[in-house]
C-alpha angles and dihedrals in degrees: 000000000000121000114229114249118218114217107206119196105208111222116196112250113261115250116232103246096176095097090050092051092047091050093051092048091048092052091049091050092048091051091048091050092049091052091051094046090046092050094051092042091052092049091048093051092044093051094048109098116214122202113226112224121200114246093227137005115233127171109204118222113237130186112201118237112187092211093055095038092071113039128160092353093300120105117231107249091215093059115129111236093191124223120343119246118262125249135047128100100275125097122251094271094051092044092050093047091049091047091055092055096041090048091056092046090051090050089051089053093052107276108146096206126351113229113206095191091060096040121096138213121206124184109231099176127021117232115286118174091345094308128108139160130228133181113223117194110196114209117208130209089244091060096255121125133204122202122214135181113221122196113201120202119190122192139152092288096051137269132317130184139204120210123208123182112229123215 
């Protein structure tokens, strides 16, 4: 009798691919997480406003030259208006700030050089609810003068003013 022969086809043993699949999935998830964290980090940095601080404070010295102060119809913003006129209801700071603006407006209207010592301030309306009116007459070195009405408004944050040229 013949003995049965078993033909065995040897199949190579299967490799366990589970750890490889898990590793690939883990790498993909890590990359996805990095993309998300990077996106939110970038938006956070981009939305943060930084205040730029000057490295040093320097106040340049400037000597006013009437010829250079008014060039091509545009007054030089560094021009020195001199001392503000006396009078009015505002304190020295408010009066000096107002004088700087009115001086430039007068230069724009044709004043060669505003002279604070010869300029006048007249109170038109006494304070009512933190608002009052003054008439400022700016005297110029040429002898011309330019009148302005100034409305002062005082509130909790400080004082503001509106300038109107008078005819």
